[in-house]
N, C-alpha and C positions, 0 to 999 in steps of 0.2 A: 383360525378363529377359535378362541378359548371356549371350552364347554361350560355352560352355565349350570348351576346347581338345579337339579330337578324340582326341588321344593320352591325355589325362586321362580322357575318357569311356571309351575302350577299356580302360584299366587297371581302371576301376571295374566295367565289365560282365564282364570276365574273372574278377573276384573276387566275382561275384554268383551266388547260387543262386536260380533261379525255382521257385516252388511254385504249380502251377495246381490250384485246388480244383475238381474235376470230378465230384463225387459227387452233385450235386443231382438231384432227380427232375424238377423243373419241372412241378408238378401243374397249373398254370394252362394248360399246353399240352394239357391233357385227354388224349385217347387217343393223341396223338403220342408221349407218353412212357410208354405202357403197357408197352413192351418195350425201352425204351432210356432212358438218362439224357439230360438236356437237352443237355449238351455233345456228345452223339453224334447229335443231330438234324441231318439234312441241311440245307444252306443254300446258296443261290447257284448251283444247277445241278450242281455237282460236289464241293462241299466239305461238311465238317461243322463245326458251330460251334466245336469245340475247335481247328480249324486256325487260327483268327484269333489267339488269344493265343499259340499255339505259333509261328506265323509272325512275330508281333511280337517274340518273344524272339530268334528266329534273326536277323531283320533288324536287331535292336538290338545284336547281338554277344554275346548271352547264350546260351551253348551248354551249360549245365548246368541241367537241367530235371527236376523231379519232378512227376508227374501223380498227384494223390490221387483215387482212385476209390472208389465205394461202391455206389450204387443201380444195379442191372441194368447192369453195366459191360461185358458180354461184347462187344457190338458196338463199344464205344469202345476196348476193349483190342485187338481185332482190327484196327481202323483204325490205331491207333498202331503196332502191330507191323508192319503191312504198309507204312505210309507214312512212318514217322518213325524207321526204323532205320538211316539213312544217316550219322549222326554218328559220328565216329571216337573210339573209346574210348582209342586210343593217345595222343590229344591231350587227354584229360580231358574229352571232349565226350560228352553222353548225354541221352537222354530216358528216364527210369525211371518205371515204374508202381508206385505205392505204394498198394495196397489196404488197407482196414481189416483188421488182422490181429492184434489183441489184443497189441500190443507192450508195453502199459503195464499193463492190467488185464483182467479177465475180461469184457470187453464186446465185442460183435460189431460195433458201429457207431461211427463218429465222432459225438460228441454235439453238436458245433457246429464252426464254422470254426476257432476257436482250438484246440479239442481235436484237430481233425484234424492240425494242425501239431504240437501237443504230443506226440501219440502217435508222432511220427516224429523226435523231437529227436535220438535216437541216430544216425539216418541223416544228419541235417543236420550234426551234430557231426563225423561221419566225413568228410564232404565239406569241412569247414573253410572255409566262405565268410566273407568279410568283411561282406557285406550279403545280406539275404534279401528277395527280391521276392515278395510274395504276390498272386496274381491270381485273379479269378473266371474260371471256364472256360466261361461261358455268355453272353458278350456279343460283339457284332459291331462291330469298329472296327480302325483301323490307328494304332498309337502307337509312337513311339520311346521305349522305357523308359530308354535311356541318358541322355536329357536330364533325366528325372525323378530318376534316381539321382544325377546330378551336382548337381542342385538340392538334393537331400537332404544331400549332403556339404557343399556350399558354404554352406548355411544353418545348419550345425551341429546338425541335427535328430537326435533320438533315433528318431523315427518320422515318416514323411511319408505323407499320404493323398492319393491321386489323386481329383480332384473335377471336376465340371462344373456349369454353370448349367442349371437346369431350371425349368419353370413351376411355380408354387406348387401347382397342382392335382395335378401328377405327383409332387411332392416327398414326398407321404405314403407313397410306395412305396420310399423311399430313407432312408439315414442322412443327416441334414441337419446341417450344421455352421455355426458362426459363427467369423469370423476377425477379427484386429485389422489394423492398417494394414500390418504386416509379414507378413501371411498366416499368422500363428501361430493355431492352432485354440484358441478360447476356450470353445466349447461344442459338444456333439455329442449329437444325439437320434436314435435309431433309429426310423424310420417314425412320426414324430409326427403327431398329429391336427391341430395348428396349427403348421406349420413356420415358423420365423423367416425372414423375407425378407432378401435382401442389402441392406445399408444403402444408402439412396437409391432403392430400388425397393419396390414393393408386391406384385409378382407374380412375382419371380424368387428362387430359393433356390440355395444351394450344396450339391450332393448328392454323396455318396461314390460312387465308381465301383467300390468293392470292390477297390481296388488299393492295396497298402501296401508301403513300403520300411522295413526295420528294420535297425538295427545289430545284429549277431549277439548280443552280450552282453545288450543291452537286451531283445531278443525272448525269450531264454532266461529272463531274470529275470521278465518279466511273465507268461510262460506258466506258470511254476511257481507264482507268486502266484495266478493264476486257477485253476489246478488244485486248489489248497488252499482254495479258497473254495466251501463247500458250496452257497451260494445262487446261484452263477453258472450261467448257461446255456452258458458256455464259447464265446461268440461274440465275434468282434472288434468288431463294431458295437454290440452290446448291452452288452458287459461290459468288454472290454479298453480300448477307446478312451476311453469316459467316465471310466474310473478313472485314466488317465494324463495327461490334458490339463492338469490343474492343477499337477502336480509336475514334469512333464517337458516337453521342447521338442518339440511335435507340430506339424508344418507342413502346410499345404495346398498342393498343386500343381494349379493349374487347367489342365485339358487343352484346348489351343487349337490351331488350325491353325498350323503354324510359319510359313507364308507370309503368310496374311492376318491372323492374330491373332484370327480369329473362332472361335466355338464349333466344335470339330471334330466330325466324324461319329462317333456312338456310338449303338448301338441295343441295347436290352434286348428281345429277341424272346420275352418270357416269356408272352405270351398268343397265342391263335390269330390274332386280328386283327393284332397287331403282327408276327407271323411272316409272315403273308400280305402285309401292306403292305411290310415290309422286303425281301422277295423281289421283289415287283413293282416296287419302286423301281429295281432294278438294270437293268431293261430300258428305262429312259428314255434319251433322246438324250444328256443329260449327267447321269448318275446321281450322287447324293451320295457313293456309294462306288464308286471306280474299280477294278474287278477287272482292268483291262488295264494297270495301272501296273507297268512293268518295274523301276522303282526300289524298289518295295516289294511284291514278289510274295507271294501267298498260296499256301503249299505245302500239298500234300495227297497222299493215296494216289491214284495215277493208274491206274485200271483200263485195260487194253489193249482198246480198242473201235474199230470202224470209224467213219468219219464219219457224221453224220446224213444221211438220204436222204429226198428228196421225190419221190413218183412219181404219175403220171397228170396229164394236162393237158387234160381235157375241160371244157366249160363248167359242167357240173353235178357234176364229179368231179375237182377239181384239188387236188393235194397242195401245201399252201402254209402258210407261217407269216409273219405280219406283226406288227411291233412286239413281237417275242418273242425269247427265248433258248432255243435247242434244243441239248441236249448230245449227245455222241457216243453212237452205238449206237441213236439214235432213228430210226424210220421213220414218216413222215407219208404215208400211202397214200390218196390221194384224199380227204383231210380238210382242214379249215381250222382253223388255230390263230391266235388273235388275242390280243395283249396278255397273254401267258402265259409261264411259265417251266417248261420241261420238263427234268427231270433225265435221267440216262443210261438207255438201254435202254427208252424209252417207245415203244409202238406205238399209233398212232391210225389206225383203219381207216376205210374209205370212207364218205363222207357224214356223218361225225361232225363236231361243232363244239366247239371248246374256246376259251373266252374268259375273260379275267380270272381265271386259275386257276394254281395251283402244283401240278405233277404230280411226285411223288417217283419214285425209280428203279423200274425193272422193273414198270411198270404197263401193262396192255393195255386199250385203250378200243375197244369193239366198234363195229360199223357203226351209223350213225344215232343214236349217242349225242349228247346235248347236255349240256355241262358249263359251268356259269357260276359265277363267284365261289366257287370251291371250292379245298380242299386235299385231294388224293387221296394217301393213304399208300402206302408201298412194297408191292409184290406184289399190289395190287388188280387184279382181273380184272372189268372192267365189261362186262356182257352187252349184246348188241345192243338198241338202243332205250332204254337207261338215260338218265334225265334227272336231273341234279343241279344244284341252285342255281336252278332255274326257279321252283319253288314251295316256299318254306321250310317251310310246314306239311306238305306232302307229304314233304319230307325228314325232318322230325321223326317222322312216322308210320312212315317206312321204317326208323327206328332210327339215322339219322345225327345227328351233333351240329351244331347251328346256333348260331353265336356271336351276341353282342349286335349286331354290325354286319352280320349276315346272311351270314357266310361259313360254308359247309358243309364239315365234315370227314368224310371217308369212310375207313374202315380195312377190312382184309380181314375182321376179326371181325364188323363191322357187316353185311358182305355174306354172312356165314355161310360164309366160306372158311377152310380150314385152311392158314394161311400160315406161312412161315418166321419164327420169332420172333427170329432174329438180324438186326436191322434197323439 
């Protein structure tokens, strides 16, 4: 793929409005999304999932962003208000929150991804962008959207779909497309039972990332057509894309590492197992996602906290963490943390052991606790001697959720604790 002129890309990104669809519940994350939307779920020690598409926009030069919210959005709204209010309105820069607000009809909710955008067409029209970039707000990746927009323009597309190669077994969870030799989309099936493999392979498919670039006029036209179709579910993947690929120029943009050309890092942390695994990937010596990359920083709301502290150095009572990430405000007091990720303000008390676990913010782990293969939600207070992840059957009897891969999820409600629901 030829490299576009940076000034050309800069002009394109300045004329682009990004819309981040952040209203999803993420029900497969079970109790982690009981009081927050999936994009508001904490990730990586100090971030929330929404920070990744927002940071991608900023790093790509896109500074006009609308975040469409719906399900239990309060913690998401607070996070964006606190951490993403630094753009300058005087320069036409913004991150705006667009809740479902009955702008079109007497309906309380967005009916689907296409309907979410349709209900805000008047706002989009007022901003007058040349291109609209539609993003899912619940995936972990680093991507330069400018290159995709340039590809969209240079290929003469009406619509471009961001895609990646996935194993055929996983493809059933995605929209799967077929393309011709010019990367023009010839077929699109949403979550098919028998996904069509990439030509020349038997076990790889081309899957949609839920990222779309539209020409403004084309998007408006298609959304009005979709809104006037009673049988439509008003979803981009199920309805809009299949209906336009034969009559219009819909292109596929394969997401690859710009340096190696290999498949780029992208994670859908939509299940508890995937969430646990993606977090613990970060603590590796050379993790697939580099959070220390100064050239592509991930921005977030930075709470003012003291450094992490490790106290006591006796043979049987040593505060230490090995092969782990420990965030600000944490105190490891005579306890051992191994191969785990601790978010902010976690306290681990004497003689406790934490291993292969993800501990969300503001958790207190009592003395002599043993935590293994677990995800502990925000505000949990684990009493002295609590054991989690040692015996899955005992965890189930205690009311905890145990995943297919044996990861135990604990929330304050499961402990009978009256916790803050703003998570």
